[in-house]
C-alpha positions as CSV (number, residue, x, y, z in Angstrom):
1,M,18.0,10.3,-9.7
2,T,20.2,7.6,-8.0
3,I,21.0,7.7,-4.1
4,R,23.7,5.8,-2.9
5,I,23.5,5.7,0.7
6,D,27.2,4.8,1.8
7,T,26.5,4.3,5.5
8,T,29.9,2.7,4.8
9,R,29.6,-1.0,5.1
10,R,33.0,-1.2,6.2
11,R,32.5,1.1,9.1
12,L,29.3,-0.9,10.3
13,L,30.9,-4.2,10.5
14,K,33.7,-3.0,11.9
15,G,31.5,-1.8,14.5
16,A,29.6,-5.2,14.4
17,A,32.8,-7.1,14.8
18,G,33.3,-4.3,17.6
19,A,30.5,-5.3,19.6
20,T,30.8,-9.3,19.0
21,A,34.4,-8.4,20.9
22,L,32.7,-7.0,23.9
23,L,30.3,-9.9,23.9
24,G,32.8,-12.2,24.1
25,F,34.8,-15.2,21.9
26,P,32.0,-17.8,22.4
27,M,29.6,-15.8,20.1
28,I,32.5,-15.6,17.3
29,A,33.3,-19.3,17.8
30,K,29.5,-20.1,17.5
31,A,28.9,-17.8,14.6
32,T,31.4,-19.8,12.7
33,T,31.0,-23.4,14.2
34,F,29.5,-25.0,11.3
35,G,31.8,-23.0,8.8
36,R,29.3,-20.4,7.8
37,S,30.8,-16.5,8.1
38,F,28.9,-14.4,10.6
39,N,27.8,-11.4,8.1
40,P,25.5,-9.3,10.0
41,A,24.8,-6.7,7.7
42,R,21.4,-6.9,5.8
43,D,21.4,-4.8,2.5
44,L,18.7,-3.4,-0.2
45,S,19.1,-1.9,-3.8
46,L,15.8,-1.0,-5.2
47,D,14.7,1.3,-8.0
48,H,11.7,2.9,-8.0
49,T,9.8,2.4,-11.6
50,H,7.4,5.7,-11.1
51,T,10.4,8.4,-9.5
52,R,13.1,6.8,-11.2
53,E,14.9,7.0,-8.2
54,K,17.4,4.2,-6.8
55,I,18.5,3.3,-3.5
56,E,21.2,0.9,-2.4
57,L,21.8,0.8,1.7
58,T,22.6,-1.6,4.4
59,Y,19.4,-1.2,6.6
60,A,20.3,-3.6,9.6
61,L,23.3,-4.9,11.2
62,G,22.3,-8.3,13.0
63,R,19.0,-7.9,15.0
64,E,19.0,-3.9,15.4
65,Y,17.7,-1.7,12.5
66,I,19.8,1.1,11.6
67,P,17.4,4.2,12.0
68,D,19.0,6.5,9.3
69,A,18.3,3.8,6.6
70,L,14.7,3.2,7.8
71,L,14.4,6.9,7.5
72,D,15.8,6.9,3.7
73,L,13.9,3.8,3.0
74,N,10.1,5.9,4.3
75,H,11.3,8.8,1.8
76,F,12.1,6.2,-1.1
77,L,8.8,4.2,-0.6
78,R,6.5,7.8,-0.5
79,D,3.4,8.0,-2.1
80,H,4.9,8.5,-5.4
81,Y,1.4,10.4,-6.5
82,S,1.4,12.8,-3.2
83,G,4.8,12.7,-2.0
84,L,3.5,12.1,1.4
85,V,6.1,9.8,3.6
86,G,4.8,7.1,5.7
87,N,6.0,5.2,8.0
88,M,7.1,1.4,6.4
89,D,7.5,-1.5,8.2
90,P,11.1,-2.8,8.8
91,G,9.6,-6.5,8.3
92,L,8.9,-5.7,4.8
93,Y,12.9,-5.2,4.3
94,D,13.2,-8.4,6.1
95,I,11.0,-10.3,3.7
96,M,12.8,-8.2,0.3
97,Y,16.3,-9.5,1.5
98,R,14.9,-13.0,2.3
99,I,13.2,-13.4,-1.4
100,R,16.3,-12.0,-2.9
101,T,18.8,-14.0,-0.6
102,S,16.9,-17.4,-1.4
103,L,16.5,-16.5,-5.2
104,G,20.6,-15.7,-5.3
105,A,19.4,-12.7,-6.9
106,R,21.8,-9.6,-7.5
107,A,19.2,-7.2,-9.8
108,P,17.7,-4.6,-7.6
109,F,14.1,-5.0,-6.6
110,H,11.9,-2.2,-8.6
111,I,9.5,-1.1,-6.6
112,I,5.8,-0.3,-8.4
113,S,4.3,0.8,-5.0
114,G,5.1,1.2,-1.6
115,Y,3.4,3.5,0.8
116,R,-0.2,4.7,-0.1
117,S,-2.1,8.0,1.6
118,P,-5.4,6.9,2.3
119,Q,-6.8,9.5,-0.4
120,T,-4.5,7.8,-3.2
121,N,-5.6,4.3,-2.0
122,E,-9.1,6.0,-2.4
123,R,-8.5,7.6,-5.9
124,L,-6.8,4.3,-7.5
125,R,-9.9,2.2,-6.3
126,A,-12.3,4.6,-7.8
127,R,-10.5,4.2,-11.0
128,G,-11.2,0.7,-11.0
129,G,-8.0,-0.8,-12.3
130,G,-8.7,-3.7,-9.7
131,G,-6.2,-4.6,-7.1
132,V,-6.6,-2.1,-4.8
133,A,-8.2,-3.1,-1.3
134,R,-10.1,-0.8,0.5
135,R,-8.1,-1.5,4.0
136,S,-4.8,-1.7,1.7
137,L,-1.9,-2.4,4.0
138,H,0.2,-0.1,1.7
139,M,-1.7,2.7,4.0
140,D,-0.3,1.5,6.7
141,G,3.3,1.0,5.1
142,K,3.0,-2.5,5.7
143,A,2.7,-3.6,1.5
144,V,5.0,-3.4,-1.2
145,D,4.4,-4.3,-5.1
146,I,7.6,-5.6,-6.4
147,R,9.4,-7.2,-9.6
148,L,12.9,-8.3,-9.8
149,P,14.7,-8.5,-12.8
150,G,15.9,-11.8,-14.3
151,V,13.4,-13.7,-12.0
152,P,9.9,-15.0,-13.6
153,L,7.2,-13.5,-11.8
154,A,6.1,-16.7,-10.7
155,E,9.3,-17.5,-9.3
156,L,9.3,-14.5,-7.2
157,R,5.9,-15.2,-5.7
158,D,7.0,-18.9,-5.0
159,A,9.9,-17.5,-3.0
160,A,7.7,-15.1,-0.8
161,L,5.2,-17.8,-0.3
162,E,7.7,-20.3,1.0
163,L,8.6,-17.7,3.2
164,G,5.3,-17.7,4.9
165,A,5.8,-14.1,6.6
166,G,2.7,-12.4,5.3
167,G,0.3,-11.8,2.6
168,V,1.3,-12.2,-1.1
169,G,-0.6,-11.3,-4.1
170,F,0.3,-12.3,-7.7
171,Y,-0.6,-10.1,-10.3
172,P,0.7,-11.4,-13.8
173,G,-1.3,-9.2,-15.5
174,S,0.2,-6.1,-14.2
175,N,3.4,-7.9,-13.7
176,F,4.0,-7.6,-10.2
177,V,3.8,-9.4,-6.6
178,H,2.4,-7.7,-3.6
179,V,4.2,-8.9,-0.2
180,D,3.0,-7.4,3.2
181,T,3.4,-8.0,6.7
182,G,0.1,-8.9,7.4
183,R,-1.4,-12.4,8.3
184,V,-0.4,-15.0,6.2
185,R,-2.4,-15.4,3.0
186,S,-2.0,-15.5,-0.7
187,W,-4.3,-14.6,-3.7
188,K,-4.4,-13.9,-7.5
189,G,-5.1,-10.5,-9.0
């Protein structure tokens, strides 16, 4: 199932340009002073490895998150075992956006796990597969397990570590990197 969220990038950019115009010309001049074009839109493309769903959307403009996009992402990153939808931390999307940008990657992130209900988390812990914390940030909507096609796993881990924006777990045996919005730390699972 492919979900194409077309919150019409053009319409969003027009709105952002209009808002910038209302704020005045100095902001435009400042935004382009160093030859950089001002692009307030932040986009994500995700493929879920378990549900086979895909989503591509603009989730933020400038410093503002788009509420409907956040709701769509909450649903997309739901507990794929139970179907329960959590409230995901938008900071995760910023981390993923910054990782993808720093790597110059074009491919969608593969999502292995997003939100996990406490019941699902406990069931996975009981299986003894390893790497499932008793108080996992997945249960708070503050963690995702990802990979990025075309990018070696160690490179993905290193890009996440360079951000210094939260926790980074490296799981080469399971072929994913865990990123979260908790305190800055790293580990190998």
